[in-house]
N, C-alpha and C positions, 0 to 999 in steps of 0.2 A: 834705779827702777823701782825699789821697794817703797821709797820716799814719794814717788808719784802716785802709786796706788793707794797708800794711805791718805795723801792728800785728795784724790778722787774719792775715797770714801768719806772723808769729813765733808766735803762739798755736797756728796750725794745725801748724807745725813741732813745737813743744813736745809737742802732743797725738800725734802720729805718733811721736816718738821715745820717749815714754811707752808705747805701744802695742807698739812693737819691743821695750822692756826687759821688758815683761809676758808675752811669749811664753812658752809652757809647753815646757819640756825634754821631749824623748822620749827614753827609756831602756827598757833590756831587763833583765830578771831573768834572770840566768845562772849556774847552779848557786847558788852563795852569794853572788854580788857582783852589783852593778847598775851597767850600763855604758851610757854615752851616747856616741855619734859625732856628736850633733847640734851644730850652731854655736852654739846659744843656751846651751848647757851650758858652753863655754868662756867666753863673756860672763859668764855667772852666776858661774863661778869667778873671773875677773878682778874682779868687783865685790865678792864676799863670801867667797871662798875655800870654797865648798862643793865637795867632792869633791878628787881628785887627778888631776893630768893624767900621763897615760901614753900614749906613742905616738900623740899625736893624738886619744886619747878621754880622757873623765873617768870614773873609777871613784869611786862613792859608796859609803860605809859604810851600813850598814842604817840607823842612826839617822838619817844625813843624809837618806837617801831617804825614809824614813817622814816626816820633818819637812818635806821639801820637798813631798810628796805631801799633807800636812796643809795646807799654805799654798797648795795649787794651782800650784805652780810646776813641777812635775813629773809627767809621766804615764808609769806603769811597766808595760810589756807583757811578757807571757810566752806564746810560741806565737802571737804576733799578737793577742792579747786583752789589753785593758786590765784591770788589776787595781785594784780600789778600796781605799781607806785600810783598811777593816776585814778585807779578805784579806790586806792586806800585812802587818798587824799579826799575824795569826794565823801566816802563813808565817815571818815574822822571829823569833817566840818559840820557833817550832820550831828554827830554825837556831841562834840564838844564846842561850845561857845567861844568865839575869839580864836578859834584853832591855828588859823593861818599866821598871825603875828606871833603867837607862842612858838610856833614851828620855827619861824625865821630866826627868832632870837636863840632857840635852843640849838639850831643848826650853826649858828655863826659862833656861839660860845663853844661848842664841842669841835668845831673846826679849828679854833683858836686854842684848843688844849685844854680847856676847863672842864671840869665834871660839875654836870648840871642834874639835879634831881628835883622830883616835884615836892612842892611846901605846902601842900594842904592842910597838913597840922598846923602850921603858923599862919594859915589864912593867907597865903601867898601862892603866887603861880611857880617859883622855882627858888631853890636855894643854890649857890654857887660856890665851889670850893677853889681856893687858890692852885695855881698849877702845881701838880705834883702831890697833892694832897688827896687822899680818898676817904669817902665818908666812913666815919669809925676811926680813922687816925687822928682827925681833929674835926673841929666844928667848921660849918661853912662860914664864909666871910660875908657874902651879901645876901639879902633877899631880893630877888629879881622880878619885876613885874613888866610884860611885854604891853606896849600900846601902839596901835595903828595910828600914825600921823594925823590922819583926817578925824578921828574920833577924840583925842584928847582925854584930858582929866579934869573933873571939877576941883575946886580947892578942897571940898570935903574929903573926895576920893584921895587926892593926895596926901592930906593930912593922916587920913586913915591909914595909908600905906607907911607914911612915915613913922607913925606910931607902932605898927606891926614890927618894923625893923628895929626900932628902938628897944622895944619891950623884949625881943628875941636877941639883942646885944649883937646885931649884924647893921651893915651899912645898907642903905637902900641904893638899888640899881634899877632905873628906869630905862627900858630898851624901846626907843621909839622906830617904829618900821615904817619905811616909805612904801610907795605904791610899787617900786623895784623890788622890794623885799630886802633893802639894805638896811642895816641896823646902826642906830647912833646911840651911845650909852651916855646917862648923866648919872653921876654918883652924887647922893645927898648924904650929908653928915649933920649931925647935931654940933652946935657950937656954942660955948659958953662966953658969953661976953667978958 
C-alpha cells in the first residue's frame, strides 16, 4: 500500500510538471515585433530556443510567433485583444515580404526537429542548426533561403546567396515552397575540381 501511494505521488508530480510546461506564453504585437515578458517565454526559450532574450524579455520573429500560435504555445495580443492565427497571418503578410514561403520553410524545419533562427546579420533569411545543437553551443550549419516555386531565382540572386553562405562558412540550403505549402530542399556546396 505504501508503494502505491508513492507511485501515485510521483505520477501526480509528473502530471503537474507537464501542465506547467504546457502553459501558454502571453505576448504582445508591438509595431512589427512580438514581445513577451511572461516567465513562460523564458522557459520556452531555454527548452527550444524560440525567440531572442533581450533585457528580461523574449522577442519573437514573425515566423516564430505564427508557428507558436499554430501550435497553441503562444497567445498574442494587440490592444488587450487576442489575435487568432488567421488574423496574425494577414498582419504578418502585410509586414514582411515573402512571408508565406518563409513560414512554410520555418514550420517544416522546426517540425523536423531543427532549430531555425533569423540570419539578417548575414544577409540571409535563416540559419539552421544541426539536430541537437542549440545556438551558442556551436555554429549553424546552413544558411537557408525560402523561395516560392513560381517565383524562382535569377543567376545573380543565386550567386549572391551562394557567396553569403561561402563567406560565412556555411552550406547553402534553398527551400522551394510549392502551392500546397510543401517544401523541397536543395543543398549547394562549393567543390574544388
